[in-house]
MMTF fields as JSON, N, C-alpha, C and O atoms, coordinates in Angstrom:
{
  "mmtfVersion": "1.0.0",
  "mmtfProducer": "UNKNOWN",
  "numBonds": 443,
  "numAtoms": 444,
  "numGroups": 111,
  "numChains": 1,
  "numModels": 1,
  "chainsPerModel": [1],
  "groupsPerChain": [111],
  "chainIdList": ["A"],
  "bondAtomList": [4, 2, 8, 6, 12, 10, 16, 14, 20, 18, 24, 22, 28, 26, 32, 30, 36, 34, 40, 38, 44, 42, 48, 46, 52, 50, 56, 54, 60, 58, 64, 62, 68, 66, 72, 70, 76, 74, 80, 78, 84, 82, 88, 86, 92, 90, 96, 94, 100, 98, 104, 102, 108, 106, 112, 110, 116, 114, 120, 118, 124, 122, 128, 126, 132, 130, 136, 134, 140, 138, 144, 142, 148, 146, 152, 150, 156, 154, 160, 158, 164, 162, 168, 166, 172, 170, 176, 174, 180, 178, 184, 182, 188, 186, 192, 190, 196, 194, 200, 198, 204, 202, 208, 206, 212, 210, 216, 214, 220, 218, 224, 222, 228, 226, 232, 230, 236, 234, 240, 238, 244, 242, 248, 246, 252, 250, 256, 254, 260, 258, 264, 262, 268, 266, 272, 270, 276, 274, 280, 278, 284, 282, 288, 286, 292, 290, 296, 294, 300, 298, 304, 302, 308, 306, 312, 310, 316, 314, 320, 318, 324, 322, 328, 326, 332, 330, 336, 334, 340, 338, 344, 342, 348, 346, 352, 350, 356, 354, 360, 358, 364, 362, 368, 366, 372, 370, 376, 374, 380, 378, 384, 382, 388, 386, 392, 390, 396, 394, 400, 398, 404, 402, 408, 406, 412, 410, 416, 414, 420, 418, 424, 422, 428, 426, 432, 430, 436, 434, 440, 438],
  "bondOrderList": [1, 1, 1, 1, 1, 1, 1, 1, 1, 1, 1, 1, 1, 1, 1, 1, 1, 1, 1, 1, 1, 1, 1, 1, 1, 1, 1, 1, 1, 1, 1, 1, 1, 1, 1, 1, 1, 1, 1, 1, 1, 1, 1, 1, 1, 1, 1, 1, 1, 1, 1, 1, 1, 1, 1, 1, 1, 1, 1, 1, 1, 1, 1, 1, 1, 1, 1, 1, 1, 1, 1, 1, 1, 1, 1, 1, 1, 1, 1, 1, 1, 1, 1, 1, 1, 1, 1, 1, 1, 1, 1, 1, 1, 1, 1, 1, 1, 1, 1, 1, 1, 1, 1, 1, 1, 1, 1, 1, 1, 1],
  "groupList": [{"groupName": "MET", "atomNameList": ["N", "CA", "C", "O"], "elementList": ["N", "C", "C", "O"], "formalChargeList": [0, 0, 0, 0], "bondAtomList": [1, 0, 2, 1, 3, 2], "bondOrderList": [1, 1, 2], "singleLetterCode": "M", "chemCompType": "L-PEPTIDE LINKING"}, {"groupName": "LYS", "atomNameList": ["N", "CA", "C", "O"], "elementList": ["N", "C", "C", "O"], "formalChargeList": [0, 0, 0, 0], "bondAtomList": [1, 0, 2, 1, 3, 2], "bondOrderList": [1, 1, 2], "singleLetterCode": "K", "chemCompType": "L-PEPTIDE LINKING"}, {"groupName": "ILE", "atomNameList": ["N", "CA", "C", "O"], "elementList": ["N", "C", "C", "O"], "formalChargeList": [0, 0, 0, 0], "bondAtomList": [1, 0, 2, 1, 3, 2], "bondOrderList": [1, 1, 2], "singleLetterCode": "I", "chemCompType": "L-PEPTIDE LINKING"}, {"groupName": "LEU", "atomNameList": ["N", "CA", "C", "O"], "elementList": ["N", "C", "C", "O"], "formalChargeList": [0, 0, 0, 0], "bondAtomList": [1, 0, 2, 1, 3, 2], "bondOrderList": [1, 1, 2], "singleLetterCode": "L", "chemCompType": "L-PEPTIDE LINKING"}, {"groupName": "VAL", "atomNameList": ["N", "CA", "C", "O"], "elementList": ["N", "C", "C", "O"], "formalChargeList": [0, 0, 0, 0], "bondAtomList": [1, 0, 2, 1, 3, 2], "bondOrderList": [1, 1, 2], "singleLetterCode": "V", "chemCompType": "L-PEPTIDE LINKING"}, {"groupName": "PHE", "atomNameList": ["N", "CA", "C", "O"], "elementList": ["N", "C", "C", "O"], "formalChargeList": [0, 0, 0, 0], "bondAtomList": [1, 0, 2, 1, 3, 2], "bondOrderList": [1, 1, 2], "singleLetterCode": "F", "chemCompType": "L-PEPTIDE LINKING"}, {"groupName": "SER", "atomNameList": ["N", "CA", "C", "O"], "elementList": ["N", "C", "C", "O"], "formalChargeList": [0, 0, 0, 0], "bondAtomList": [1, 0, 2, 1, 3, 2], "bondOrderList": [1, 1, 2], "singleLetterCode": "S", "chemCompType": "L-PEPTIDE LINKING"}, {"groupName": "CYS", "atomNameList": ["N", "CA", "C", "O"], "elementList": ["N", "C", "C", "O"], "formalChargeList": [0, 0, 0, 0], "bondAtomList": [1, 0, 2, 1, 3, 2], "bondOrderList": [1, 1, 2], "singleLetterCode": "C", "chemCompType": "L-PEPTIDE LINKING"}, {"groupName": "GLN", "atomNameList": ["N", "CA", "C", "O"], "elementList": ["N", "C", "C", "O"], "formalChargeList": [0, 0, 0, 0], "bondAtomList": [1, 0, 2, 1, 3, 2], "bondOrderList": [1, 1, 2], "singleLetterCode": "Q", "chemCompType": "L-PEPTIDE LINKING"}, {"groupName": "ASP", "atomNameList": ["N", "CA", "C", "O"], "elementList": ["N", "C", "C", "O"], "formalChargeList": [0, 0, 0, 0], "bondAtomList": [1, 0, 2, 1, 3, 2], "bondOrderList": [1, 1, 2], "singleLetterCode": "D", "chemCompType": "L-PEPTIDE LINKING"}, {"groupName": "GLU", "atomNameList": ["N", "CA", "C", "O"], "elementList": ["N", "C", "C", "O"], "formalChargeList": [0, 0, 0, 0], "bondAtomList": [1, 0, 2, 1, 3, 2], "bondOrderList": [1, 1, 2], "singleLetterCode": "E", "chemCompType": "L-PEPTIDE LINKING"}, {"groupName": "PRO", "atomNameList": ["N", "CA", "C", "O"], "elementList": ["N", "C", "C", "O"], "formalChargeList": [0, 0, 0, 0], "bondAtomList": [1, 0, 2, 1, 3, 2], "bondOrderList": [1, 1, 2], "singleLetterCode": "P", "chemCompType": "L-PEPTIDE LINKING"}, {"groupName": "THR", "atomNameList": ["N", "CA", "C", "O"], "elementList": ["N", "C", "C", "O"], "formalChargeList": [0, 0, 0, 0], "bondAtomList": [1, 0, 2, 1, 3, 2], "bondOrderList": [1, 1, 2], "singleLetterCode": "T", "chemCompType": "L-PEPTIDE LINKING"}, {"groupName": "GLY", "atomNameList": ["N", "CA", "C", "O"], "elementList": ["N", "C", "C", "O"], "formalChargeList": [0, 0, 0, 0], "bondAtomList": [1, 0, 2, 1, 3, 2], "bondOrderList": [1, 1, 2], "singleLetterCode": "G", "chemCompType": "PEPTIDE LINKING"}, {"groupName": "HIS", "atomNameList": ["N", "CA", "C", "O"], "elementList": ["N", "C", "C", "O"], "formalChargeList": [0, 0, 0, 0], "bondAtomList": [1, 0, 2, 1, 3, 2], "bondOrderList": [1, 1, 2], "singleLetterCode": "H", "chemCompType": "L-PEPTIDE LINKING"}, {"groupName": "ASN", "atomNameList": ["N", "CA", "C", "O"], "elementList": ["N", "C", "C", "O"], "formalChargeList": [0, 0, 0, 0], "bondAtomList": [1, 0, 2, 1, 3, 2], "bondOrderList": [1, 1, 2], "singleLetterCode": "N", "chemCompType": "L-PEPTIDE LINKING"}, {"groupName": "ARG", "atomNameList": ["N", "CA", "C", "O"], "elementList": ["N", "C", "C", "O"], "formalChargeList": [0, 0, 0, 0], "bondAtomList": [1, 0, 2, 1, 3, 2], "bondOrderList": [1, 1, 2], "singleLetterCode": "R", "chemCompType": "L-PEPTIDE LINKING"}, {"groupName": "TYR", "atomNameList": ["N", "CA", "C", "O"], "elementList": ["N", "C", "C", "O"], "formalChargeList": [0, 0, 0, 0], "bondAtomList": [1, 0, 2, 1, 3, 2], "bondOrderList": [1, 1, 2], "singleLetterCode": "Y", "chemCompType": "L-PEPTIDE LINKING"}],
  "groupTypeList": [0, 1, 1, 2, 3, 4, 5, 3, 3, 3, 2, 3, 4, 6, 7, 8, 1, 9, 10, 2, 2, 2, 10, 11, 12, 11, 12, 8, 10, 0, 2, 5, 9, 3, 6, 10, 4, 2, 4, 1, 9, 13, 8, 9, 2, 6, 5, 1, 4, 3, 12, 6, 10, 3, 14, 8, 3, 2, 2, 6, 6, 15, 15, 6, 4, 3, 12, 1, 10, 12, 5, 8, 11, 10, 4, 13, 2, 15, 12, 16, 1, 4, 17, 12, 1, 12, 3, 11, 1, 10, 12, 3, 2, 3, 2, 3, 8, 12, 8, 12, 10, 12, 2, 15, 1, 12, 12, 2, 2, 4, 10],
  "groupIdList": [1, 2, 3, 4, 5, 6, 7, 8, 9, 10, 11, 12, 13, 14, 15, 16, 17, 18, 19, 20, 21, 22, 23, 24, 25, 26, 27, 28, 29, 30, 31, 32, 33, 34, 35, 36, 37, 38, 39, 40, 41, 42, 43, 44, 45, 46, 47, 48, 49, 50, 51, 52, 53, 54, 55, 56, 57, 58, 59, 60, 61, 62, 63, 64, 65, 66, 67, 68, 69, 70, 71, 72, 73, 74, 75, 76, 77, 78, 79, 80, 81, 82, 83, 84, 85, 86, 87, 88, 89, 90, 91, 92, 93, 94, 95, 96, 97, 98, 99, 100, 101, 102, 103, 104, 105, 106, 107, 108, 109, 110, 111],
  "secStructList": [7, 2, 2, 2, 2, 2, 2, 2, 2, 2, 2, 2, 2, 2, 6, 1, 7, 7, 7, 7, 7, 7, 7, 7, 7, 7, 7, 7, 7, 5, 4, 4, 4, 1, 1, 3, 3, 3, 3, 7, 6, 6, 3, 3, 3, 3, 3, 3, 3, 1, 7, 7, 1, 7, 3, 3, 3, 3, 3, 3, 3, 6, 6, 3, 3, 3, 3, 3, 3, 3, 3, 7, 7, 7, 1, 3, 3, 3, 3, 3, 3, 3, 7, 7, 6, 6, 1, 7, 1, 1, 3, 3, 3, 3, 3, 3, 3, 3, 1, 1, 7, 3, 3, 3, 3, 3, 3, 3, 3, 3, 7],
  "xCoordList": [0.81, 0.0, 0.869, 0.561, 1.944, 2.838, 3.502, 3.711, 3.827, 4.468, 3.524, 3.953, 2.256, 1.275, 1.111, 1.016, 1.077, 0.953, 2.177, 2.038, 3.349, 4.582, 4.586, 4.98, 4.153, 4.087, 3.107, 3.418, 1.948, 0.964, 1.486, 1.251, 2.181, 2.772, 3.826, 3.884, 4.651, 5.663, 5.018, 5.509, 3.943, 3.25, 2.68, 2.789, 2.083, 1.516, 2.592, 2.394, 3.711, 4.795, 5.436, 5.798, 5.579, 6.243, 5.345, 5.836, 4.076, 3.15, 2.996, 2.169, 3.764, 3.674, 4.306, 5.206, 3.83, 4.369, 5.811, 6.164, 6.634, 8.007, 8.014, 7.267, 8.862, 8.992, 10.005, 11.173, 9.56, 10.433, 10.807, 9.949, 12.099, 12.601, 13.287, 14.241, 12.8, 13.391, 14.173, 13.608, 15.486, 16.332, 16.405, 16.565, 16.293, 16.374, 17.775, 18.773, 17.836, 19.126, 19.648, 18.907, 20.907, 21.444, 21.581, 22.082, 21.133, 21.259, 22.524, 22.863, 23.198, 24.418, 24.069, 23.663, 24.234, 23.972, 25.275, 26.28, 25.255, 26.454, 26.732, 25.889, 27.921, 28.245, 28.315, 27.983, 28.737, 28.882, 27.573, 27.527, 26.5, 25.181, 24.51, 23.529, 25.037, 24.474, 25.347, 26.564, 24.73, 25.513, 26.188, 27.233, 25.583, 26.157, 25.86, 24.719, 26.891, 26.757, 27.365, 28.423, 26.691, 27.251, 28.051, 27.527, 29.319, 30.219, 30.669, 31.055, 30.617, 31.09, 32.336, 32.598, 33.104, 34.344, 34.079, 33.22, 34.811, 34.689, 33.543, 33.252, 32.893, 31.744, 32.204, 33.242, 31.423, 31.674, 31.046, 29.908, 31.794, 31.24, 31.348, 32.313, 30.363, 30.344, 30.319, 29.735, 30.968, 31.011, 31.272, 31.765, 30.937, 31.086, 32.336, 32.602, 33.105, 34.328, 34.226, 33.782, 34.634, 34.512, 35.8, 35.76, 36.943, 38.22, 38.947, 38.625, 39.93, 40.672, 42.043, 42.885, 42.285, 43.554, 43.585, 42.554, 44.745, 44.884, 43.979, 43.904, 43.299, 42.432, 42.884, 43.591, 42.467, 42.763, 41.48, 40.677, 41.301, 40.241, 40.93, 41.816, 40.529, 41.175, 40.131, 39.043, 40.465, 39.634, 40.414, 41.547, 39.786, 40.495, 39.626, 38.407, 40.318, 39.663, 40.392, 41.603, 39.672, 40.255, 41.48, 42.516, 41.374, 42.429, 43.687, 44.746, 43.592, 44.719, 44.287, 43.199, 45.145, 44.834, 44.994, 46.046, 43.938, 43.999, 44.344, 45.176, 43.712, 44.024, 43.973, 43.246, 44.776, 44.796, 45.023, 45.929, 44.198, 44.347, 44.403, 43.501, 45.46, 45.592, 45.276, 45.761, 44.46, 44.041, 43.762, 43.528, 43.79, 43.481, 42.042, 41.808, 41.083, 39.693, 39.336, 40.08, 38.183, 37.591, 36.591, 36.015, 36.382, 35.389, 34.012, 33.682, 33.213, 31.894, 31.832, 32.495, 31.03, 30.835, 31.955, 32.248, 32.566, 33.631, 33.196, 32.45, 33.664, 33.352, 34.659, 35.52, 34.794, 35.971, 35.502, 34.387, 36.358, 36.075, 36.705, 37.799, 35.989, 36.497, 36.72, 35.805, 37.936, 38.267, 38.406, 39.195, 37.633, 37.554, 37.97, 37.75, 38.56, 38.908, 39.869, 39.752, 40.806, 41.808, 41.408, 42.134, 40.26, 39.825, 39.059, 38.424, 39.116, 38.339, 36.841, 36.432, 36.036, 34.579, 33.99, 33.457, 34.093, 33.599, 33.228, 33.314, 32.826, 32.465, 33.738, 34.531, 33.928, 35.11, 34.688, 33.505, 35.648, 35.393, 36.009, 37.175, 35.221, 35.696, 35.812, 34.846, 36.999, 37.276, 37.736, 38.566, 37.204, 37.667, 38.335, 37.721, 39.601, 40.314, 41.273, 41.674, 41.634, 42.679, 43.954, 43.998, 44.976, 46.228, 46.076, 46.839, 45.085, 44.965, 43.741, 43.761, 42.661, 41.438, 40.662, 40.785, 39.861, 38.941, 37.653, 37.047, 37.23, 36.047, 34.793, 33.815, 34.815, 33.656, 34.111, 35.255, 33.174, 33.453, 32.156, 31.098, 32.214, 31.041, 31.478, 32.651, 30.527, 30.778, 30.416, 29.354, 31.309, 31.027, 31.074, 31.851, 30.223, 30.205, 30.71, 30.085, 31.808, 32.435, 31.782, 31.656, 31.365, 30.805, 31.702, 31.399],
  "yCoordList": [-1.186, 0.0, 1.272, 2.24, 1.258, 2.407, 2.622, 3.758, 1.535, 1.651, 2.315, 3.119, 1.983, 2.562, 4.056, 4.851, 4.447, 5.856, 6.658, 7.767, 6.108, 6.765, 6.877, 7.907, 5.83, 5.823, 6.894, 7.622, 6.991, 8.0, 9.417, 10.33, 9.594, 10.891, 11.278, 12.432, 10.324, 10.592, 10.952, 11.832, 10.291, 10.598, 12.017, 12.763, 12.388, 13.732, 14.809, 15.839, 14.579, 15.558, 15.637, 16.725, 14.524, 14.518, 15.05, 15.335, 15.19, 15.673, 17.191, 17.726, 17.888, 19.345, 19.911, 19.305, 21.078, 21.714, 22.147, 22.592, 22.007, 22.476, 23.992, 24.551, 24.631, 26.077, 26.395, 26.02, 27.075, 27.429, 28.896, 29.779, 29.133, 30.494, 30.88, 30.23, 31.93, 32.424, 33.682, 34.695, 33.597, 34.745, 35.614, 35.098, 36.905, 37.777, 37.74, 37.781, 37.661, 37.643, 39.075, 39.982, 39.279, 40.634, 41.069, 40.326, 42.265, 42.785, 43.617, 44.366, 43.47, 44.237, 45.471, 45.373, 46.62, 47.864, 48.326, 48.514, 48.503, 48.92, 50.392, 51.26, 50.652, 51.99, 53.009, 54.176, 52.599, 53.554, 53.8, 54.637, 53.08, 53.351, 54.536, 55.076, 54.944, 56.062, 57.297, 57.187, 58.459, 59.684, 60.134, 60.784, 59.785, 60.172, 59.078, 58.629, 58.646, 57.521, 57.897, 58.525, 57.511, 57.682, 56.426, 55.316, 56.591, 55.469, 55.514, 56.567, 54.355, 54.219, 53.356, 52.619, 53.435, 52.681, 51.174, 50.678, 50.458, 49.01, 48.541, 47.345, 49.45, 49.101, 48.401, 48.745, 47.415, 46.753, 47.568, 48.023, 47.749, 48.385, 47.391, 46.631, 47.4, 46.479, 47.269, 48.35, 46.701, 47.334, 46.257, 45.174, 46.569, 45.612, 45.945, 47.107, 44.898, 45.047, 44.178, 43.032, 44.721, 43.997, 43.315, 42.441, 43.692, 43.072, 42.634, 43.082, 41.753, 41.267, 41.928, 41.436, 43.027, 43.742, 44.485, 44.621, 44.962, 45.68, 46.905, 47.67, 47.08, 48.233, 48.965, 48.41, 50.213, 51.015, 51.66, 52.168, 51.631, 52.399, 53.583, 53.403, 54.773, 55.981, 56.844, 57.062, 57.332, 58.322, 59.623, 59.7, 60.647, 61.919, 63.087, 62.984, 64.194, 65.43, 66.582, 66.73, 67.389, 68.556, 68.173, 68.832, 67.119, 66.633, 66.158, 66.058, 65.863, 65.263, 63.89, 63.74, 62.901, 61.523, 61.339, 61.648, 60.831, 60.536, 59.064, 58.749, 58.167, 56.739, 56.143, 56.609, 55.09, 54.378, 52.909, 52.549, 52.058, 50.611, 50.002, 50.201, 49.265, 48.55, 47.087, 46.502, 46.494, 45.108, 44.447, 45.118, 43.127, 42.304, 41.796, 40.88, 42.359, 41.952, 40.711, 40.282, 40.142, 39.094, 39.765, 40.794, 39.208, 39.757, 39.536, 38.423, 40.59, 40.524, 41.436, 42.472, 41.041, 41.863, 41.612, 40.467, 42.678, 42.632, 43.416, 44.388, 42.992, 43.671, 43.977, 43.109, 45.211, 45.653, 46.348, 46.866, 46.354, 47.083, 48.466, 48.637, 49.449, 50.817, 51.193, 51.104, 51.612, 52.04, 53.563, 54.121, 54.223, 55.68, 56.377, 57.58, 55.659, 56.284, 57.456, 58.455, 57.349, 58.395, 59.462, 60.436, 59.283, 60.252, 61.391, 61.198, 62.57, 63.68, 63.431, 62.809, 63.916, 63.743, 64.794, 65.811, 64.538, 65.478, 64.724, 63.497, 65.445, 64.856, 64.629, 65.55, 63.381, 62.999, 62.334, 62.077, 62.065, 61.413, 60.011, 59.853, 58.994, 57.618, 57.314, 57.466, 56.885, 56.653, 55.215, 54.723, 54.545, 53.221, 53.4, 53.89, 53.0, 53.177, 52.037, 51.317, 51.89, 50.956, 51.773, 52.954, 51.142, 51.867, 52.942, 53.908, 52.769, 53.677, 54.579, 55.636, 54.193, 54.98, 54.962, 54.041, 56.01, 56.063, 55.374, 55.738, 54.369, 53.588, 54.206, 54.453, 54.457, 55.01, 56.005, 55.987, 56.883, 57.907, 58.203, 58.259, 58.394, 58.784, 59.626, 59.643, 60.313, 61.139, 60.334, 59.714, 60.347, 59.66, 60.674, 61.629, 60.437, 61.253, 60.375, 59.364, 60.738, 59.936, 60.24, 61.4, 59.183, 59.339, 58.691, 58.717],
  "zCoordList": [0.0, 0.0, 0.0, -0.696, 0.779, 0.828, -0.533, -0.958, -1.203, -2.51, -3.508, -4.336, -3.427, -4.349, -4.062, -4.997, -2.796, -2.435, -2.889, -3.404, -2.701, -3.143, -4.665, -5.211, -5.343, -6.793, -7.294, -8.236, -6.68, -7.064, -6.79, -7.582, -5.688, -5.364, -6.403, -6.827, -6.811, -7.831, -9.165, -9.871, -9.511, -10.763, -10.708, -11.681, -9.599, -9.475, -9.554, -10.197, -8.915, -8.916, -10.298, -10.747, -10.964, -12.271, -13.376, -14.468, -13.137, -14.156, -14.144, -14.882, -13.332, -13.317, -14.575, -15.155, -14.994, -16.19, -15.94, -14.848, -16.975, -16.893, -17.059, -17.862, -16.292, -16.4, -17.484, -17.384, -18.503, -19.62, -19.478, -19.47, -19.366, -19.221, -20.52, -20.949, -21.135, -22.37, -22.034, -21.622, -22.218, -21.938, -23.182, -24.289, -23.019, -24.194, -24.798, -24.078, -26.104, -26.773, -26.864, -27.241, -26.524, -26.594, -28.055, -28.898, -28.323, -29.679, -29.759, -28.842, -30.856, -31.053, -31.872, -33.03, -31.256, -31.943, -32.587, -31.902, -33.875, -34.6, -34.284, -34.511, -33.76, -33.266, -34.393, -34.183, -35.579, -36.669, -37.412, -38.314, -37.045, -37.622, -36.941, -37.454, -35.782, -35.027, -35.206, -35.358, -35.186, -35.378, -34.084, -34.121, -32.926, -31.645, -30.62, -30.502, -29.873, -28.954, -27.608, -27.551, -26.525, -25.179, -24.856, -24.954, -24.469, -24.211, -22.759, -22.252, -22.087, -20.713, -20.686, -21.636, -19.616, -19.502, -19.53, -18.802, -20.364, -20.461, -21.337, -21.382, -22.028, -22.86, -24.135, -24.702, -24.581, -25.855, -26.969, -26.852, -28.052, -29.241, -30.387, -30.471, -31.26, -32.397, -33.693, -33.778, -34.7, -36.014, -37.057, -36.742, -38.296, -39.388, -40.194, -40.5, -40.536, -41.306, -42.554, -42.483, -43.689, -44.954, -45.397, -46.263, -44.826, -45.18, -43.91, -42.809, -44.08, -42.914, -42.778, -42.027, -43.485, -43.336, -42.005, -41.346, -41.611, -40.342, -40.3, -41.262, -39.182, -38.965, -37.711, -36.87, -37.603, -36.424, -35.926, -36.709, -34.611, -33.952, -33.287, -32.452, -33.653, -33.158, -32.467, -33.0, -31.286, -30.606, -30.637, -30.161, -31.208, -31.349, -30.881, -30.741, -30.649, -30.239, -30.908, -30.746, -31.648, -32.335, -33.16, -33.069, -33.961, -34.853, -34.129, -34.748, -32.836, -32.13, -31.613, -31.057, -31.801, -31.436, -29.937, -29.378, -29.278, -27.849, -27.615, -26.765, -28.363, -28.281, -29.676, -30.554, -29.853, -31.137, -30.845, -30.094, -31.442, -31.301, -32.694, -33.508, -32.955, -34.231, -33.976, -33.007, -34.846, -34.655, -35.992, -36.997, -35.987, -37.159, -37.003, -36.214, -37.725, -37.535, -38.332, -39.215, -38.003, -38.822, -39.753, -39.402, -40.909, -41.822, -41.209, -40.802, -41.143, -40.529, -39.318, -39.271, -38.339, -37.145, -36.14, -35.795, -35.683, -34.685, -33.463, -33.574, -32.294, -31.04, -30.318, -30.175, -29.871, -29.122, -27.846, -27.786, -26.832, -25.593, -25.685, -26.223, -25.147, -25.114, -23.657, -22.838, -23.338, -21.986, -21.994, -22.757, -21.136, -21.193, -19.898, -19.759, -18.955, -17.672, -17.839, -17.128, -18.756, -18.911, -19.926, -20.124, -20.567, -21.567, -20.907, -19.869, -21.503, -20.95, -21.143, -22.122, -20.215, -20.264, -21.203, -20.76, -22.478, -23.48, -24.749, -24.799, -25.751, -27.034, -27.844, -28.042, -28.316, -29.08, -30.391, -30.614, -31.238, -32.518, -32.48, -32.12, -32.852, -32.979, -34.466, -35.213, -34.893, -36.309, -36.494, -35.729, -37.499, -37.919, -39.261, -40.209, -39.346, -40.606, -40.86, -39.946, -42.136, -42.537, -42.71, -42.364, -43.24, -43.461, -44.541, -44.571, -45.429, -46.569, -46.553, -47.184, -45.842, -45.908, -44.591, -43.784, -44.404, -43.275, -43.692, -44.7, -42.91, -43.258, -42.642, -43.347, -41.336, -40.634, -39.591, -39.136, -39.221, -38.216, -37.49, -38.118, -36.175, -35.396, -34.21, -33.84, -33.63, -32.451, -31.209, -31.152, -30.206, -28.947, -27.809, -27.829, -26.82, -25.616, -24.478, -24.157, -23.875, -22.827, -21.488, -21.095, -20.788, -19.445, -18.424, -17.231]
}
């Protein structure tokens, strides 16, 4: 009799609906698709690259370079971290360029 009660209890417990949790997928906002972006320290920025040659991400102010990062991208969407602790809290220009041409440019506001 105890076995039957335990068996019935197990059936009742196992027949409960499963809880399905759907986590939202993070969307990657392309930084160069926007004309002005607020950037925080350690933030990931995403952009699209069409070639795998060396690229540079440059942050400048009044035609003077504040930071420059040279990297070998993959063709397609690339994500880089931007560190802004040492940058002035003002409006700056973010430039993506190759050795020969400027590909994209946008205005960033450092927070």
